[in-house]
C-alpha positions in Angstrom: -42.5 -25.7 -69.7 -44.9 -25.7 -72.9 -45.9 -22.1 -73.3 -49.5 -21.6 -73.0 -51.8 -18.9 -71.6 -55.0 -20.4 -72.2 -57.4 -22.5 -70.2 -56.1 -25.8 -69.3 -56.7 -27.8 -66.1 -53.1 -28.6 -65.9 -51.6 -25.2 -66.4 -48.8 -24.1 -64.1 -47.4 -20.7 -63.3 -43.6 -20.7 -62.5 -42.1 -17.1 -62.5 -38.5 -18.4 -62.7 -38.9 -20.1 -65.7 -38.3 -18.5 -69.4 -41.8 -19.4 -70.2 -43.5 -18.8 -66.7 -47.0 -19.8 -67.8 -47.7 -23.3 -69.5 -47.8 -27.0 -69.1 -45.1 -28.6 -67.0 -43.3 -31.7 -68.4 -40.7 -33.5 -66.3 -38.0 -34.9 -68.5 -35.0 -37.1 -67.8 -32.1 -36.7 -70.5 -28.7 -37.8 -71.2 -25.7 -35.3 -70.7 -25.9 -34.3 -74.4 -29.6 -33.7 -74.3 -31.1 -36.9 -75.7 -34.5 -37.4 -74.0 -34.9 -40.7 -72.1 -38.3 -40.4 -70.4 -40.9 -37.8 -69.5 -44.4 -37.2 -68.3 -46.9 -34.5 -67.8 -47.4 -32.9 -64.4 -51.1 -32.5 -63.8 -50.9 -30.3 -60.8 -52.5 -31.2 -57.4 -54.3 -34.0 -58.9 -51.3 -35.8 -60.5 -50.9 -39.4 -59.0 -47.3 -38.7 -57.7 -48.8 -36.3 -55.3 -50.5 -38.9 -53.3 -47.9 -41.6 -53.9 -47.4 -43.4 -50.4 -44.0 -44.8 -51.2 -42.7 -41.2 -51.6 -44.7 -39.3 -48.8 -41.4 -37.8 -47.4 -40.3 -36.3 -50.8 -41.5 -33.1 -52.1 -42.7 -32.8 -55.7 -39.3 -32.6 -57.3 -38.1 -35.8 -55.6 -41.4 -37.6 -56.5 -40.9 -36.7 -60.2 -37.3 -38.2 -60.0 -38.6 -41.7 -58.5 -41.4 -41.8 -61.3 -38.9 -41.1 -64.0 -36.6 -43.7 -62.7 -39.3 -46.5 -62.9 -38.2 -47.1 -66.5 -34.4 -47.0 -65.9 -32.3 -50.1 -65.1 -31.1 -50.5 -61.5 -27.8 -48.8 -60.4 -28.1 -45.6 -62.6 -26.4 -42.5 -61.4 -28.7 -39.3 -61.5 -27.7 -35.7 -61.7 -30.3 -33.0 -60.7 -30.5 -29.5 -59.7 -31.7 -28.2 -56.2 -35.3 -28.3 -57.0 -35.2 -32.0 -56.9 -32.4 -32.8 -54.5 -32.7 -33.8 -50.9 -31.2 -36.2 -48.3 -34.5 -38.4 -48.3 -34.3 -38.7 -52.0 -30.8 -40.0 -52.0 -31.7 -42.4 -49.5 -34.7 -43.7 -51.3 -32.7 -44.0 -54.5 -30.0 -46.2 -52.7 -32.8 -48.5 -51.0 -35.2 -48.8 -53.7 -33.2 -48.4 -57.0 -29.6 -49.2 -56.0 -28.9 -45.8 -57.8 -26.8 -42.7 -56.7 -27.6 -39.2 -57.0 -25.7 -36.0 -57.0 -27.3 -32.4 -57.2 -26.9 -28.8 -55.8 -28.7 -28.3 -52.5 -30.7 -25.5 -51.1 -29.7 -24.1 -47.5 -33.1 -25.2 -45.9 -32.4 -28.8 -46.9 -29.0 -29.2 -45.5 -28.9 -32.4 -43.3 -29.1 -31.2 -39.5 -25.9 -33.2 -38.6 -23.8 -31.4 -41.2 -21.2 -29.2 -39.8 -20.1 -26.7 -42.5 -18.0 -23.8 -42.5 -19.9 -20.4 -42.5 -20.0 -18.3 -45.7 -18.0 -15.4 -44.3 -15.3 -17.8 -43.0 -15.0 -19.3 -46.5 -15.0 -16.0 -48.0 -12.2 -15.0 -45.9 -10.2 -18.3 -46.8 -10.5 -17.2 -50.5 -11.8 -18.4 -53.8 -11.6 -22.1 -54.2 -12.0 -23.1 -50.5 -13.6 -26.3 -49.9 -15.3 -28.0 -46.8 -17.0 -31.4 -46.6 -19.2 -33.3 -44.1 -19.7 -36.9 -44.6 -22.6 -38.8 -42.8 -21.7 -41.5 -40.2 -22.6 -44.4 -42.2 -20.4 -42.9 -45.1 -23.5 -43.0 -47.5 -23.8 -39.2 -48.2 -21.4 -36.4 -48.3 -22.3 -32.5 -48.5 -19.6 -30.4 -50.0 -19.6 -26.6 -49.7 -17.3 -24.9 -52.3 -16.8 -21.1 -52.4 -16.4 -19.7 -56.1 -17.9 -16.3 -56.7 -20.3 -17.2 -54.0 -20.9 -20.5 -51.8 -22.2 -23.4 -53.7 -23.7 -26.6 -51.9 -23.8 -30.0 -53.4 -25.0 -33.3 -51.9 -23.9 -36.7 -53.3 -24.1 -40.4 -52.7 -21.5 -41.0 -55.2 -18.8 -38.6 -55.2 -17.0 -36.3 -52.7 -14.7 -33.5 -52.6 -11.6 -35.8 -53.0 -9.5 -35.5 -55.0 -9.4 -31.6 -55.4 -8.0 -30.3 -58.8 -7.6 -27.0 -60.2 -9.7 -25.2 -62.8 -9.5 -21.9 -64.8 -12.0 -19.3 -63.7 -12.5 -15.7 -64.8 -11.7 -13.0 -62.1 -13.8 -9.9 -62.6 -11.8 -7.7 -60.6 -8.4 -8.5 -62.3 -10.2 -9.5 -65.6 -7.9 -12.5 -66.2 -8.3 -16.2 -65.9 -7.1 -17.5 -62.4 -6.3 -21.1 -61.1 -8.9 -22.2 -58.5 -9.1 -25.3 -56.4 -12.2 -27.6 -57.5 -13.6 -30.6 -55.8 -14.5 -33.8 -57.7 -18.2 -33.6 -57.1 -18.3 -30.1 -58.7 -16.5 -31.3 -61.8 -18.7 -34.4 -62.2 -21.8 -32.4 -61.8 -20.9 -29.7 -64.4 -20.0 -32.5 -66.9 -23.2 -34.3 -66.5 -25.7 -31.6 -66.2 -27.4 -29.4 -68.7 -29.1 -32.1 -71.0 -32.6 -31.0 -70.2 -31.7 -27.3 -70.6 -29.9 -27.9 -73.9 -32.8 -30.0 -75.3 -35.2 -27.0 -74.2 -33.0 -24.6 -76.0 -33.1 -26.5 -79.1 -36.9 -26.6 -79.0 -37.0 -23.0 -78.4 -35.0 -22.0 -81.6 -37.5 -23.0 -84.1 -40.7 -23.6 -82.3 -43.8 -24.1 -84.4 -46.1 -20.9 -83.9 -49.6 -20.8 -84.2 -52.5 -18.8 -82.5 -54.7 -21.4 -80.8 -56.7 -21.4 -77.4 -56.6 -25.1 -77.4 -53.9 -26.8 -75.1 -54.2 -30.0 -77.0 -53.2 -28.4 -80.3 -50.2 -26.6 -78.4 -49.1 -29.8 -77.0 -49.1 -31.5 -80.3 -47.0 -28.8 -81.8 -44.5 -29.0 -78.9 -44.1 -32.8 -79.5 -43.2 -32.3 -83.2 -40.5 -29.9 -82.0 -39.6 -32.2 -79.2 -39.2 -35.2 -81.7 -37.2 -33.3 -84.1 -34.8 -31.9 -81.5 -34.4 -35.4 -80.3 -33.8 -36.7 -83.6 -31.1 -34.1 -84.4 -29.3 -35.1 -81.3 -29.5 -38.8 -82.2 -28.4 -37.9 -85.8 -25.1 -36.0 -84.2 -24.4 -39.0 -82.1 -24.5 -41.3 -85.2 -22.3 -39.0 -87.2 -19.8 -38.7 -84.6 -19.5 -42.5 -84.3 -19.0 -42.6 -88.0 -16.1 -40.1 -87.9 -18.0 -37.2 -89.9 -16.4 -33.9 -89.4 -18.5 -31.2 -87.7 -18.6 -28.9 -90.9 -20.2 -31.9 -92.7 -22.9 -32.3 -90.3 -26.4 -30.8 -90.6 -27.3 -28.1 -88.2 -30.7 -27.9 -86.5 -32.2 -25.9 -89.2 -30.8 -28.1 -92.0 -32.0 -31.1 -90.3 -35.4 -29.8 -89.9 -35.5 -28.6 -93.6 -34.5 -32.1 -94.7 -37.2 -33.6 -92.6 -39.9 -31.4 -93.9 -38.9 -32.1 -97.5 -38.9 -35.9 -96.7 -42.3 -35.6 -95.2 -43.5 -33.7 -98.4 -41.8 -36.0 -101.0 -40.8 -39.1 -99.3 -44.3 -40.9 -98.8 -46.0 -40.3 -102.1 -47.8 -43.3 -103.4 -47.4 -44.9 -106.7 -49.1 -43.1 -109.6 -49.7 -40.0 -107.7 -47.9 -36.8 -107.7 -48.3 -33.8 -105.4 -47.3 -31.2 -107.8 -49.5 -29.8 -110.8 -47.9 -30.7 -114.0 -50.2 -28.2 -115.9 -49.0 -25.3 -114.0 -47.1 -22.7 -116.1 -45.5 -19.6 -114.7 -47.0 -16.5 -116.1 -43.6 -14.5 -115.8 -41.6 -14.9 -119.0 -38.3 -16.5 -118.6 -35.2 -14.3 -118.8 -32.8 -14.5 -121.8 -29.9 -16.3 -119.8 -31.6 -19.3 -118.1 -30.4 -19.6 -114.3 -28.7 -22.7 -113.2 -31.4 -25.2 -112.0 -30.6 -26.6 -108.5 -30.6 -30.4 -107.7 -33.9 -31.5 -106.3 -34.0 -32.8 -102.7 -33.1 -36.6 -102.5 -36.5 -37.6 -101.4 -38.0 -36.0 -104.4 -35.2 -37.3 -106.9 -35.6 -40.8 -106.0 -39.5 -40.7 -105.8 -39.7 -43.4 -108.5 -43.0 -41.8 -110.1 -43.5 -39.4 -113.0 -39.9 -39.1 -113.8 -40.6 -39.2 -117.4 -38.2 -38.1 -120.2 -39.2 -35.1 -122.4 -37.7 -33.0 -125.0 -38.6 -29.3 -124.5 -39.5 -27.2 -127.4 -37.5 -25.8 -129.0 -35.0 -28.6 -128.6 -31.5 -27.6 -127.7 -28.3 -29.3 -126.4 -27.4 -28.9 -122.7 -24.9 -30.2 -120.3 -25.8 -33.7 -118.7 -26.4 -33.1 -114.9 -25.4 -36.6 -113.8 -22.1 -36.6 -111.7 -19.2 -37.6 -113.7 -20.8 -37.1 -117.2 -19.0 -34.4 -119.4 -21.3 -34.6 -122.2 -22.8 -31.2 -123.5 -25.2 -32.9 -125.9 -28.0 -33.8 -123.6 -31.5 -33.2 -125.2 -33.8 -35.0 -122.7 -35.2 -33.4 -119.7 -36.7 -35.3 -116.6 -40.4 -33.8 -116.3 -40.2 -33.9 -112.5 -36.5 -32.8 -111.8 -36.3 -30.3 -114.6 -32.6 -31.4 -115.2 -31.1 -32.3 -118.6 -29.6 -35.9 -118.8 -28.2 -38.1 -121.4 -30.5 -40.8 -122.9 -28.7 -42.7 -125.4 -27.8 -46.3 -126.4 -24.4 -46.3 -125.0 -24.9 -43.7 -122.2 -28.1 -43.9 -120.2 -27.6 -41.2 -117.5 -31.3 -40.7 -117.1 -31.8 -44.1 -115.5 -28.6 -44.1 -113.4 -29.4 -40.4 -112.0 -32.6 -41.7 -110.6 -31.1 -45.0 -109.1 -28.5 -43.3 -107.1 
């Protein structure tokens, strides 16, 4: 949900959402949160509502079928109970040769499924499992009792094999071993991508007071693109074997992205800073250490002219690997001292790194 309380023909109100009022966007994402496809939901006038090929499905099922139009045949889809139904799994199999797994609402349990009642499973204890497979063997409905009954339906996995997992016991305040069916393990490992993406967007959301839904959407998709870019960046760094401590977090990635937009696309012969600006505050006696500029600014290739400040004095060269303490030349843009001599041109090497 894109939070928005102003006037918009596509505005939705869903009380169970963290942002209950706004513009609804259906998103398909990978398990790590990378968005694969999305579309706006326009409400009653949306084309998916009148789609004749999905007349037996609810809005959630129709949204799944529309998102999968851009996917290859034979994919596996995992979804929550808002989307899942027996009719959707049959349609996925017949039209897309795809499989589906998801949690299931009680009112959508197939009529021929005979599952144990909640009180019986509660009497059997935590970890009890029951399964009902359709006569054609295409769909299975699994009921698992953890802290409360959990219903899942799948055209890919069933209850077998059953394994054990650690679960927290509130009464005894210890971890206990509980039986867990295969479909639950697969569902937990594949779900959560959309929620993770939504959480990333909410951390540093662009905030502005506006009554125009178009402006709000543009801001949302800036956040959407940056969050997706950070997830892809993290994928690439893991593939390269980079340690977690050396990766940028979301805030660092967003800051680097902003610095690149500011400094990385400046044309030749132009500069976005004012060279005539002079700070009115007198400098302290002990000059603070000048930090290295952002990479996008340092390699900008414009206006990096050498200058000798007045009064001239010797300084330590800031080029990595140079130990000279006699640097007199300063870069006019980067404000760092570098060697500029016949046999040691650190000034040129620093800007070509």
